[in-house]
N, C-alpha and C positions, 0 to 999 in steps of 0.2 A: 482610650482604647479605639475609639472611632477613627481619630485622626491616623493612628498606627495602621489600621486595616486599609484605610483609603491610599496611603502611601504606598503599602505593601502591594496591594492591587496594582497600582499604577506601575510600580517597577516590575512586577511579574509579567504584566501585559506587554510592556515595553521590551524586556528581554526575550519573551516567548516569540513575539512578532519578529523582532530583529533576527532571531534564527531562522525563521521562515523566509525572510526577505533578501538575506545575505548570500545566497546561492550555497548554504552549506547543508541544506535538508537533504537533497537527493544522495550526495556522497555519504553523509552520515547514516542514512538508511541502507545505502548499498554495502556498507562495511559488515553488519551483521548477516546480510543476506549472502555475502560471498563467503563469509566465514562458516555458515552453515552449508553451503553449497559444496564446499572443500569436502565436509564429511559425507556428503552425498556421493561425491565421486569416488569415496572407498568402496562403494558397493561393487565397483568393478574389482576382479580378482587380482589384476596387474596393480592396481592401486590401493590395495588394502591397507599398505603402511600409513596412508593419510589418516585413518582413523586414529592412530596415536598422535598425529599432529595437533589434535584438539587441545593438548596441554598449552600449545601456543596460541591457538585461534579462540579458545573458549574466553579467556580475558580480553583478547584482542576484539571481541564483537562489540564491546561498548567503548572501545579506546578511541575511535574516531569522534563520537560526540562529546566524550570527556575532553578530549584535546581542543575540540572547537570552542567548548564553554570556557576552558582554561584560557584561551587565546583572547576570547571577547572579555571575560572579567579583568585580566591583566592588562590589556590594551586600553580598557575603559579607564582604567588608572593611569596609564601613561598619557593618553590623550586628554586628560583632565576632565573627562565626563563625570566622573565619579565626585570630585571635589566641586565641581560646577553645580551639580545637583545639591550637594549638601549645602553650598551657600545660599542656594534658592530655597532653603527650608527642609530638605529632605532629613529625616531620622535615620541614624545609622541602623538602627534595629529593623527598620522598615527596608533599607537597602539590603542588609543580609537576607532578611527572609525572602524578599522577591526573588533574588539571584539563586537562593537555595531550592526554592519551590520548582523554579524554571528548569534548573539543571537536572532535578530529580525526575521531573515528569518527562523531559525529553529522553534523558538515559533510560528511563523504564519502557519508553516507546520503542526505542532501538532495541532492548533487551527483549521485548516481546517478539519482535520480529526473528531474533536468533533462536528463542524458545521455540517458537513455530516450526522453523527448519529442523531443529534437533528432535522435536516430538513426532514430526512427520517421518523422519528417516527411521527412527527406533520403531515405531509403529508399523511401517511398511517392511522393515528388514527383518525384526526379530518376533513381531506379532506377539508380544506378551506384556506389553505396558497397559495398565487400566487407566481410566479417566483421572481418579483421584491421584495416581502417581505423576500424571501431567501437571495436575493442580498444585501439588506439593513441590514440585520443581520449579514451577512458575513463581510460587511465592517466594521459594528459596532464592531464585535469581533476582527477583525484586529487591529483596534485602540486600543481595550482593550489590546490586547497582546503588543502592542508598550508601553502602561502605564505600564504594569507590568514588561517589560523588564528594563524600567527606574527605577522602584522601586527595582528591583534586583542589578541593577549596583549601585544604591546609598548605599544600605545595605552592598554589597561586599566591598566598599571602607572602611568600618569601620573595617574590620577584615583582619587578615594575616593567619588564620587557617580556612580551608574549612569547617571542621566539626562544629566548633562554628558558622560560617556563615550560614550554612544551619539549624542547630537547632534554631537559634534565627529567622531565617525566618519563621520556622515552628510555633513558638510562635506568630509572628506577624500574621500568617494567621488565627490562631486560634482566635486571638484578634478580627480580623476584622469580622470574622464569628459570635463571640459573638456580636459584636456590631449591627449586622444586626436584631438579636433577641431583643435586648434592645430597638430598635428604633420603634416608632409607625409611619409606613410609610403612613398610611391612611391620617394622618394630616401633611401636608406640612409645615415645619417650617425653620427657619435659622439653627437650630441645625441638622436637618436631611440634609439639603442641604450642611452644611459644611462637614458632614460624607461622603456624596456622592462625594465631591470635592477631599477629602484628599486621599480616598482609592477606586482604581479602582474596587477592587472585589465587595464592596458593590453596587456599580453603576450598574455593569453587572448583579448582582443578582436581584437587584431590578427591572431593566428594563424588563429582561427576565421572571422573575417569575410573574410579573403582566401580562405579555402576556399570559403565559401558564394558568393562573388561570382565564383569562377573566377579569380582573380588570382594574380599570381606571388608566391609567398613567398620572401623573402630571407633566411630563417632556418632553421637546422637543428633537425628534432624533437628530438633528443638535446640540443641547446643549451638548448631552452626548459625540459626537465626539470632540467637541471642549474641554471639560473637559478631555477627555482621551489624547489629543494631549498635553494639559499643563501639566497633570500629568506625561506623559512619558519625555517631554522635560525638565521639572524641575529635575525630577530624574537623567537625563543623565548630566545635569549641574553641579548638586550637586556631582554626582560620579567624573567627571573631577576635579571639585574644591577639594574635600575632600581627593581624591586619591594623591593629590600633597602636602598637608598641613599636613596630619595626619602622625606622626613619626612612623617608623617602625624599626625593628631590622637591615634590611639591606636597602640600597638605601638612596639617600638624599631626603629631604622635604623642601618645601618652607615656607616662612612666610606666616600666614593667611590673610596678606595685599599684598601679591605678586602682586596682580592684580593693585594695586595702587603703586607699587614699583618705578616705573619711576617718579612719582610725589613726592612721599615721599623721594626719594634719601637715602633710608636706605640700608646699606650693609647687605646682607643675612646671616643668620646663625651666628649672633653675640654671644659672650661667656660673661657670667658673670664676672665682675672684680674678684670676689672671685676666680673662677676657674682659672683665668689667674695667680693670684697670687700664687695658690696652684701648678700650673704646673711650674711656676719659681722656686719655692722652691724645687719641686721634681728634676728639671733639675739641680739645684746645688747639689742636694744630691746624686741621682742615680750615680753609677759609681766612686764615691769618693774613693772607696777602691781598684780600680783598679792599677795594676802597671803602672805608667806614662801612663795615657790614652792619653795625647796629642802625645806621641811619637808612638802611634799604628795607626794614621791616615795619610796616604800618600796622599798628595795633588795632584790634577788633574786640570790642567789650563784650563779655558774655551777658545774654539775657535769657528771658524765660524761652525763647525759641531756639536755644542752642541744641544743636543735632549731634554734632561730632566735636570730640576734644581728644587731641594727640598730647602727650605728655613726654618729652624726652625718648621718643621712639627711635629704637636702634636695632639694626641688624647686622651681624657679623658672619662673614664667611671666611673661613681659613684665616682667621687672625686679621682681616680687613673689614672695615666698617663700610658697607655699601649703602647703608642708611644711617645717617650720624645725628642723632640728638635732635630730632625734628618734633616742634611743638606747634600746635595749630588749634584753632577755634572756629567752627563754622556754624551759622544759623539756618533756619528755614529760608526759603525762597531765594537760594544762594545757587549760582553755578561757580564752581571753582576750577581753574585750569591749573594743572601741574606740568610745568614746562621743564625742560632740561635735555642736554645732550644725551646721544645713545649710550646707555650703560651708567646713566647719572643716579638711577634709583627710583625712578618713577613707578615703574611697574611693580618693583618690589615694595614700595611704600603702598599701593592700591592692594597687592596681594596679602600684605600683612592686615590691612584694615578689615578685608573680609574674612581673614582666618585660612587663606589658601596656603600661606606659609607661616611659618613660627617666628614671632618676634624674639629677639635676643633680650632686649631690655626696654622699659618705658611702659607707657600705660595707653590703652585705647578705651574710649567710652563713647557708645553710641545711644543716644535716646535715654542716658541715664543708666545703661547697663555696660558692666565691664566685661571685655571680651574674654578674660580669663575665666571668669565664673558664669556668664550667661551667654555663651556663644549661640546656642540654639535659638534663644529669644531673639538675638541680634538678627541671625540669618533669616528670621520670619518677616523682617521689615527691609531687607537687603533686595535690591536689584543689581545683577552683575552682567557686564559684557566685557569679555576678556579681548585681549588683542589678538588672539588666534580665534578662527571661527569653530566653536566647540559644538559641532552639530553632527547628528547622525544621518549619514547620507542616505540611508533607506527609508527614513521618516519624511512626511510632507510637513509642509510650513504648518499646516492646522494640526497634525500630529504633535509637533514640538510644542506648540502653545497649549494644547490639550493636556499634555503630559506635566509641563511645568505649572500650569494652573492647578492640576490635581496635586500637585506637591505642596502647592500654597494653601492647599485645603479649601478652595473656592467651591461652592456647591453647583452642580452641573447647570442649573438654570441661570445663575449669575455668569458662571465661566462662558457659556456660549455668548452671552452678550458682550463680555469683556474682550474676548477673542475678536469679534467683529469689529468692536471700536479699536483695538490695537492694530488690527490688520488694515482698517482704513487709515488710520493715523500713520502707519509705517509704509503706506502705499503698497501693500502686499496683496491686495484683494485679488488681483488676477492670478498671482502664484499661489493661491491658498492651497490647492491640491498637488502643487509640484513638488517632487522628492527634492531634498535639500542637495544632493550631489548635482543636480542639473540646474540649480541656481547661479545666476551670475555673480561676480565678486560683490556687486552692490547689493544683490538680493541677499546673499549671506549675511552682509554686515547689518542690513535692515532687519533680519530674522533674528540676529543676536540681540539687537536693541530691543525689539517686539518681547523677546523672552524676558529681558531685564524689566519691561514696564508691566508684565502681567502681574496681577496680584496687588496693583496699586503700592508698589514699594515705595517707603518713605525716604530711602537713601539709595541713589544710584551711583554706581561705581563703574565708569565707562573708560576702558583702557584703549585708547586711540580708536575711537568708534567709527572713525570717516577714513580710515586708511584704505586707500586703493579705489576711491568713489570719485566719480566725475563730478564736476561743479554742481550739475543739477540735483544728484543724489546727496551731495553735500549740503546744499541749500535745504533740502527738504528734511535731512536730519537736525539741521539748525532749527527749523521752524518746529519741529517735534519737540527739541529741548526747550525752545523758548515756552511753548504751549504747555508742557508738563512742570515746568518749573515751581507753579505755585504749590505751596505747602510741601516741598521737597527740597532735599539738599542733593545737588549733583556734583559729583567729583569726576572730571575727566582729564585724561593725559592727552597730549597732542603734540604733533610736530608742526601743524599748520598754525602759524602765529595770526593770520587774518581770522582763522577760528576762534582762536582765544580772545582776540581783540572784540569780536563779533558778540561773542556768548557770555563772556565772563563777568561776573561781578567782582570777584577777586582772582588774582593771578599769583602762583608761587613759582619761583625759578629755583631748581635744584641742581647743584654741582657737585659731583663726587660724593653724594649722599647727603650734603649739607644744604638747608634752605638758605640760600644767599640773597633773596629779595623776595618780598611779599607786600602785596596791596591791591588797591584797584588799578584797572588799566591806566586811567589818568594819572595815579600816583606813580607807578612804574615808568611812565613816558616823561614826567616832569623830572624824575630823579635821574634819568639818563637822557636828558633831552640832547638830540643830536643836531638839530636845525633843520634846514629846509633842503629837500631833495629835488633836483631837476635831471630829469632824463632826456638826454639829447639823441635823437635818431637819425642818422644820415642816410638819405635815399640815394646819394650819388656814389656808387661803389667805386668807380674809377678815381674819383678825386677824395675818397673817404678820409685818407690820412691828413691831406693838406688842410681840408675843411675843419677837422677835430684839432689839429694843431693850432690853427688861427683861433679857434674858438677858446682854447686853453690860454693862450698868450693874452688875448684881449680881456678875459674874465679876470686874469691874475691882477691886471691894472684896476678894473672896475671894483672888485672886492678887496683891493690892497693886501694881496697874498693869503687873505684869509678865507681860502677855499680848498677843497679836496677835489681830486679827480680820480674817478675809478673806472677803468676801461672794462667794457663788457661787450666782446664781440665787435659788432658794427655800431654799438651804442656807446655813449659817454655819460656816465652817471656823476653829476655834481653835487657836493654837499655844502651848503653855507650854513656856519653855526649861527645859533640865535643871536650871539653877540654882535653879528655883522647883518642884522636883519634890515638896517637901514638901506644896504646896498642890493636887496633882492629885487626891488622893482626895477632898478636900474639894469641888473644883469638879464631880467625878463626881456626889457626893452630892446637891448642889443641882440638877443637870440632871436627876437621876432624880425629882425632885419636879415638875418642870415638865411640865404636861399637853400633849397634842397635838404632841409631838415624838418623833423617833427618834434616838438616839445611836450613834455607832461611834467607836471608839478605836483609835489606833496610835502607835507610836513612830517615830523617824526612818526613813525610807526612803531607798533610793539616789537616789530622784527628788527628793527634799528637798535631799539633798548636792549633786546635780548643779545645781539651780536656785540654790543658795547660792554655789557656786563660779562659776557664771555671773554672778550678780548682782555679785559682788566683783571681777570682772575689769575691765580696761580696755575689753574688747568689751561687756560687760554694762551698764557705765556709760553707754554710748551709747544703750541703749534708751530708748524712749520709755515712760511710764507707761501702763498698760493703762487707766486711767480718765481720761484727758485730754479733757475735755468739749470744749475748743475743737476738737481733731481730729475728735471724733465728730460735732460740729455741721457741719463742713465736708462730711464723707462722707455724713451723713444729713440732708439738708436737705428743706425743703418742696416737693416736686416729684412729679408724677404722669407716669410714663412714657407715651409716646403715639407713634402711628405717623406719621412724616414721610417721604414718598417720597424726597424731594430730599436729605435728610439722610442717609438710608440709601444711597442711590447715592453721594452724596459720600464717605462713609465707606467703603464697599467699593471704589469707583474708587481712593481714596487707598491702600488696602492694596496694589493692583496696582502703583501707582507707587512705593511704597516697596520692594516685593518686587523690582521691576526695577531699582532703584538698588542694591539688594545683589547683583545678578545681571548685571553688566556684561558677562560674558563672552558672554552670548547675542547681544547687540548688534554684539559684534566679531565674531562669526561670521557674524552677519547682514550687515554692511558687507562682509566679505570675499567673501561670495555676490555681492551686488551688483557688487562691483569686478571680480570673474571675468565676470559678464555684460558689462560695459563691454569687457572684454577680447575677448569673443566678437564684440561689434559691431565691433572693429577687427580681429581676427583673421581673420574670414571675408571673402573678397574680394568674393563674391556674396551679401551679406546680403539676407535676404527675411523678409517677416514671419512666415512658418511657423516660421523657425528661432527668431526672437524670442520668439514666443508660446510655443513649446516649452520654451525655456530658462527664461521667466518662470515657466510653469506648474510646471516641475521644481523650481524654488527654493520656490515656494509649498508644493508638496506634501511636500518634504522637511523643512520648518520647520513643517509642521501640527501635529506633537506638540508643539512649544513653545506654541502657542495652546491645545491641549487640555490641557496638563500640569496647570495649576493647578485647573481644576474636577474632575479626576480625583483629584488629590493632596488636595483638600479634601473630597472625598467619601470617599477610603480612610481618612484620619485624622480623619473625623468632624468636620472644622471646619466645613463647611457646615450640618451638623446642630446645631452649636452656635450659629451665626449665627441659624438659623431658630427655634430654642427661645428665644433672646433678643430675637425680635421681627421678625428680617428676613423680608420677604416675598420669595417665588420671583421675582416680577417685578422686584423691586429687585436682587436678586442677578445675575440674567442680563442685566439693563439695564447694571449696571456692567461686567460682563465685556465685553459687547459694545461699551460706550462706549470702555473702554481699547483693544480690539482695533481700533476705527475709528481711534483715535490713531495706533497703530502702522501700520495701513495708510495713512493719510495721508502718515507719514513715509516708508514704503517708496516710496509712488508719487511723492513729490518727488524721491526719488534715482533712481528710474527715468526719470522725464522730464528730469531734470538730465544724465543718462547719453545720452539720445537728443539732447538739445541740444547737448551736448559732440561727439557724433558729427557732427552736422550742421555744426558750426562748423569741425571739422577737416577733414572731407572731404564736403562736401555735394553732390558731384557723383554720388556712389554711389546706386544705385537705391533708391528709397523713403526717401531723405533729403531730397527738396526739397519740404517741406510747410511750411505756416505754423502759427502758434502755437495756432490754432483747433484744427487736427488733433491736435496733442499734448494739447491740453486733453480732447479727445473720449477720445484713449487712456487719459489718467488717470481719467476717469469710468468707462469700459469696465473697467479694471482693478480700480478700487474696488468697483464693484458685484459683479464676478466674486469678490473677495477676500472681501466681507461674506457672499455666499451660500455660499461654500465654509465660512467659519466657521461659520455658522448649520448647515449640514449637519454639520459637526464637534461643534457643541454636542448634536446629537441622538445622535451616534455616542457620545460620552461617556456617555450614559445606560446603555450597555450593558457598560461596563468598570468593574471595581471596584478596579483597582490600576494604578499608574503603571508599574510592571514590565511588564506585558503591553502596555499602551497604546503606551509608548514603542517598543516593538518591532513591534507588529502595525498599529497605527492608521495611520502614513504609508503603509505598503504597501496596506493595505486601501482607503484613499480614493484612491490612486494608480490601483489596478487598478479601482475601481469607476468612476472617472472615463473611464478610457481604454478598458477592457473594455465598460462600459456605453455608451460612445458608439457602440462598434463594433456591439454588439448592437441597440440602438434604431434605429441606422442602417440595418441590414439590415431590422428589423421595421417601422419607420416612414418609411423613405425621407427622412431627415433633416428631421423636422417640429419646428418651433419650440418646440412645447409640452414636448418633450423637455427644454428648457433649465430647467424648474422642477425637474427631477431630477437633470439632468447641466449644471451651470453652464458646462461647457465650450462647449456648443453656443452659449449667448448670447455667451461670449467670442468664439468663431470667427465668429459673425454679425456682431459689432460691428466687428471687425478687417476683415472683408470689406466692410463698409459704407464704411469708411475708405478701403481701398486699392483697391475696385472703382469704377469710373466708370458701370457700368450696373446697380446694384442698385435693386430697385424697393421696398425697403421702407424706413421711416422709421427714424431713430436709436432713437426710442422704442420701436418694435415690435422691433427686435433685443434690446434690454435688458429688455422687460417680462416674459418668464418668468423671469430672475434676480430681478427685483424681488418677483414673486410667491413665488418661492422663499424669499426673506428672510423675509417675513412668514409664510409657511407654517412654515417650520422653527423659527422664533423662538417662535412660539405654540405649536408642538408640543412643545417641550422643556419650556416652562412648564406646559402641561397634563398631560405625563407625570409631572413631579415634584410638582405640586400634589396630583395623584391619589394620589401615595405618602403624602402627609403629613396628608391629610384625614381626618377621624374623625367618627363619629356625635356627636350631642348631643341633650340632653334637658333643657334649660335650665330647664324648668318645674318639675322636681322637685329643682332645684339646692339644697343646703343650705350645704355648707362650701365654702372657696376651692378645695379640691381634693377631687374626689369620685371614688371608685373603687367601682364597682357591679358585682358578680357577674361579675368578670373571669375567664375561662378563656383559657390560652394552650397549645397543642400544638405540638411538633415530631414531624411525622410522626404515629404512633400514641402517642407519650409524652407524657403530661400533665405540663406543667411548673407551671401555675398551676391551682388548681381554687376557684372561686367565692370569690375574694378582694374583700372589701369592707371599705372604711374611708373616713373623711373627716378632713379637716384643717381646723379652724376658725381664724378669725384671732386673733392673738397665742398661737399654739400651735406648740410644737416637738415633732414626732412622730418618734420613733426607730424605724425598721424594722430589727429584727434577725434574723439567721438565719446558720447554718452555710453554707459554700460549697456551692453546688449547690442550696440549699433553694428558691430562686426570688425572692430579693430583688432581684437584679439585673434579673432578666427583669421584675419589677414596675416597677422603675425604668425600664425601656426602654418600657413600656407608657405610662408617665406622659409622657416626654419624645418620646414619637412615634417614637423609633427602631424600634420593632416595633409591629404592630397586633395586638391581641387576637383570639383566634379567636371569642370572644363576650364580651359583657358591654360596659360603657361606662367611659370614664375622661374626665372634664370638669375643666376648669380655668378658673376665672372670670377674664376678662379675659387670656386665655392669650397673645393676640398681642403684648403689651407688657410684662406685669407679671411674667414668670418670670426668675429668675436661676439659672443651673446651674453645678454643680460636679461634672463627671462623674468616673468613676475612672479614666478616660484622660486623655491629655493634648491636647485640641484646639487647638494653638498652632502657629502658624506659626513654624519654627525660625529664619528669616531676619528675623523682625520682634522689636523689644524690647518691654519691658514697657509703656512710654508708649504706643507704636504700638497695641498691643492694645487699651489702655483707651480710646484715642480711637476706634478703629473701633467697639467696642461702646457707647461714650458716644453715637455717633452713631445707632446701632440703636435706642436708646432714646428719641432725640429731644431730647438734651441740647445745649444751646448751647456754644460753645467755652469760654466763661470758667468755667462750671460744670464742664465736663471738667476743666479744669487745676487747679480748685480741689480736686476729688477727687483727682486724680492727686498733687498736692503733699501733701496730708494722708494719704492711704493710704500712700505711699512714706515718709513720716516715722514714721507708727504702726508698720509692719512693719519700719522700718530697712532699706529698699530704695533708698535714694538712691544708693548707689555703684553699683548694677547696673541702674538703672532704664532706662538707655540701651543696655545690652548686648543682644545677641541671645539669643533664648532657647536657643539650641542649646548655649550655655556655661553656662547655669544648671545648678545642682544640681536634683535631683528635689524636694527641699523648696522651693526657690525657685521652681520652676514652679507648685507647689501654690498658693503666694502670689499669683501673677500670676492663677491661675484665681479665687482667692477674690476678687480685686479685680474681675474681670470679672463675677462673680455679683452683687457690691454695688452697682457703679455704676449710677446711674439710680433708686435707692430702689425695686428690686423688691419688690413685697408677696408674692410667692410664690417661695421659695428651695428648690431641688431639689439636695441635696448627697450625692453617692455616695463614701462613705469620704473625706471632705475632708481629714482630718489623717494620711492614710496616708503614711508615709515621712517625716514631719516631726518635728523635735524638740520636747521637753516645753516649752520656753519658747513656741514658736509656738503649740503647743495651748493654752496659757493665753490668748494674744492671740486666737487664733481663738474660743474660748469667750466672751470678753468682747465681741467683735464681734457674735456671733450673738445673744447675750442683749440687748445694746444694739438691734440692729436689730429683734429681735422686739418690744422694748418701745416703741421710737420709732415704728416704721412699721407696728405692730400686724400683723406678717408671719405668714403660715403658712408653716413651714419643715419640710422632710422630710428627715432625715438617716439614711443607712444608715451603720453602722458596725461595726468589729470591736472597738472599745475599749468594754468594759462600764463602765469607769471614766468614760469621757466621756459615755456615754449616761446614766449615773445622775446626773451632774453636771448635765446642761443639758435633757435631754428630759423634757417634763411628761407626755407620754403614749407608751406603748411598745407596739409590735406585734412579736409573735414568730412569724415564718413558718417552718413545717417541711413539707417534702414538698410545697411549693406551696400550702399551706393555712395561713390565718392562724389559728394555735392560741390567741393572746391578743391582745387589745387592751384597754387601760386604763392607769391610772396606776401609778406604782411601789408605792404603798400598796396599791392592789387585788392587784397581783401578789404582795405580801409575805404577804398575808392567806391564801394557800393554803398557807403553812408555818406551823409551830409555833415557839415561842420557845426551843427547846434551844440551848446555848450549847457550843461546841466549845474545850477547853482543850488545848494542845499545850505540852509541855514537852521541853527539850533538856537530858538529865541531864549531870552531871559523871562519874557512875560507874553503870553499869548496875545494880550492887547495890543502889542507892538506890531502885528502883522500888517495891518493897514498902512502904518505909517512907513514900514520897510518896502511895502509894494510901491507906495508913492516915491520914495527915494530911488528905486530901481529904475522907474521911469524917467525921473528928472535927471539923474546922472549918468545913466547908461543909454538905454534905447527903449523905444516904445515897444519893440519887438519883443516883448516878453509875455509868456503865458503860463499857466499852472495846469499840470495834469490833474485828471479827475481823481477823487478817491483819497486825497492827501489830508490829514488832520493832525491835531495834537500841537505839541510845541514847535513843530518843524514847519518850515516854509521852503518848498521845492519849486524852482521854475526853470523854465527853458529859454535860453537867450538866442534868438534866431537873427542873428546880425553878424555878417561875416566881417564887419569893420571893427567890432569889439575884440580887443587884444587880451592876452593873459595878464598882462602888466596892469590894464585899467581895472580888471575884475578884481585883482590882488589888492590894489590900493583901495578899491570900494569897500571890500571886506575888512581891510585893516582899520578903515575910518569908522565902519559900523561896530567894530568891537570897541573901539575906544569911547563911542558914544553910549556903550552898555546897552546896545540894542541887542547883540547876539553873544553866545558863550563861544561857539566855535562854527566852522564853515567847511564847505567841500566845494571844490571847483573840478568838475568831473567831465572828461571825454570819454567817448566809447573805448573801452578796454577790449583786448582780445577775449576776455571772460564774457563780457556782454555780447559782444558779436557771436561767440560760441553757442550762448544761450538762445539767441535769436534762430540760429540753424536747428536747434534742438527742438524749437516749436514745430518743425516740420516732420517730426516723427509721426509714424502712423498711428492711429488710435490703439490698434491691436497690438502694439509693440510697447507704447509708453502711454497707456490709458491714464495712469495715476499722476502723470506729470501736467501741473498746471503752473506755468513759470510766467510771472508777470516782469518783462522785459520791455524797456522801451527801445523802439526799433532804431531810433536815430540817437546815437550817442558817439562819441569819439575816443581816439586812443588817449590812454593815460588816466590817472587819477590824481586828484589834488585832495588831500584831506587835511585842512589846516585848522589847527586847534590852538586857541588863545588861553 
């Protein structure tokens, strides 16, 4: 019980304070206040009718806070917050109780404000209510609030999308309001009592309205409290039940009969025999084309330290096995890396182990617990770091660790000490009280890792923990993992093969869901030994081709044609197989004689082995050759991007059509609303225009959030920024939005007129139904003008909202209040002046209907609608002006030199300088690599260039910016409901491409990237790497001559990195493009970037070529030996001096089985060192060795040491200053 109370308290406090911190508090308090204020306005005789509008506003008073909590609960499920907490040990019962208590308390707070407004009005206006009557109504409204919370929770369990949930709740609310009108409450019947018993809104409206209007009440006060209690309790029970049985994209679900599970003795999560047969067939087929698949698995014997056992683990989606028959044993003190291409099944495997998704078949056993029977016990010993940063933006670093520590049931004294330890371990001490939303990408990943470590978890599941981190932060994470490995089992997935090689005790390679290789790093490398790699870098650009051609012809003779050449931009990679090792020294001797080149040397790496496994599999055999000229020609054709207003509007309009086709539920609710309006037309005996107008406006305002959702969604997820960067004009964007809304309005007006005509045919004798078609056409025009004017006002309102979570809750009510309250206020001030219609379209709507239904109206039809027409023009151009002002920037084209020019840019946040006098330019046919640690300012520089932010001072200029830019941002500016093909068609139109050119590009690009199978799938089902490929296609379509790429290969597999590099190099060569790349991969930067910039503390510390950077370092060479026996160190030292040079010294602090020395002798060559190391291996003195020159990675780390203490206080990086280019890691 104590554990339950601790976790409940944690969830309650978290949800309670999140509501305080996420800018929802004031709007939710204003809702009941304004609802009460409308009743106060009925005090004026001219506004006495507002007293009866409380049938609408009375339940609406708590609707704001109810919608807010519904959005929070559903989005917590969508964003995996709930499942992440369950994985970390949270009990479901505590989760439910915490949210119920928080939502009930907040709802009661808002209800109290409304009660206060009502009570004060009644007391001052009628002077007859006693205190006890206030008290009983207050208690009754609190019981009503409890019932509404139960209703909200029950509805929220049916959805995994907050927007859908709140929209459906709005429709349900509207239905309930209509039902109140339909029912004859004066005659109590079983039907009316049933409605009151089902919907708390009807019951509270009935009881209060009868009181306010002095009508007889046919219902006991105690009876209402009992009904509210039953309604709330039933809603909560249904919420708890449905939330566990309704399947979702993530998380496990129970059988609908799980309550009776103990009696029925049924095993949950059973699979149809058809699926099992399909799995078995696929298990036999997948991997059948691999080279000796049984020889690629290194067995591990189970012992008393076994922690994890997987047996034939399988997951089937839509008849396809995405994880196929994986079996695995892992022990304590082990780091296991799971590798594979994007979409191979890595994350799915990890998610099944932690119970985040449900397995189809097989067994998972952790520490002796079966996941099917003891999931709660397993989760108490799990630590989980997901691929996505699952954090609360409004909570600080310390708050997160405190919250998850309490979920792990750590007492407060121990928790404080653990938090400090974890903060120090993860280098987060300086960000201790910083909100998660303000952390850098590296800071967020460190926080996710810190959460996984809290509670001394025995099994750590880390899904790509270092994605997006700079080399320093990655090294810090590596150090953490090495430190915490003792008595733990660590399972990580990664696309960084050097990371797996550095950390892993065991490596598993998964392809198409099947484990195709498993063993130690040494075992994998030996099984797929590729040989020796020599990288030749040409320093002479003018004679580069001649030099490299000469090298190839000579080495073919030396190596007797047993050598492979791999071109890499200005570099040439040579691969000599192990079978030809006798000629390696001769090849090195020849290369040392060639002038104007640098060489580096390495033996087989894990990445080489991975690529070889991939190329020999049936999956790899389907890949397209990276130098396929036909595909390149179709992607990079002779075309100059240009602006076409009609093509842009067409492309952006079609995106709304496609999105609408994927969200048909909106239009189902829309039709339901209009059918309800038809019911009103027949339900009222004395129908009049005021009621028709009121109900019509109610439908419009309730669904106004649907019109505003996508502009705000696209702003929140920076999709609109991506459109603009790729050439879209603001006027094109809003024209497409308005055009689509006009089509929707035309559809709704057709339904409205059809309903009126049906009503006329059925009962034409009723009042106001004896009109000709001309009248109905006038109604159609009036409604259309009103709707467009209201939409244009909503467009302007979207300018002030940053997220859909706030707009979905607040915008409908704010628009509703503005229209009705504004109408009242302007009427009092201006005595119903027509000009008010420019601000309040309801005035023109009312005037239009009055013109239709009044026989003595002295204004013309056009005069009644002119204010709304003016309103359309004013608000449409206002939103265009506001957004154009945001993206505009200064230009000084007369001094323009490169395609991209950054001149003395400064950028401050408050008083803190982020960028200081940053200047550089990018010329044609140049690839510029911008490097820097997390927080150094490179992302801010990127934002300045893409207009996402404006510099405090300085200029950023891009030649032909409106059409020539292709963007790959670090985030994912993609519509989750659209496919790869649809995205490329939209962006192709933005570039002015014709349809046939777009189709050619799509066909070639999807073939080159092997995306044919997923090209029509929604983005939301694609893996992170597949999404990056979509973004790459968006940037390349249309032959953009300026490419801006922010960490383009983050989270993608090594095979795609090679494809990406070929694409970039070909684009630069053929289109003479200027390319800016920010990356944390120093290897990638070294391979493709011609010019490098290193930014530290917001200052550009270096700009130049790699050769210029290298000249700042001398040529000392580092030798590292792994000895077989410690006692042989002295002998090896003597041999170094005797056979090489006396200029050898050891760095301080080195111990263990390794010997590291520096050779400070310019006369020593690579070939001599290689022969010396080979001889020592033959003598059995060493097991393996490294010959290391200063890599770009090492030079970068040297620059990072210059970070200011207040920016990077936690970083202590031990880097030898004097190292050279290249790495040689030779293993015997």
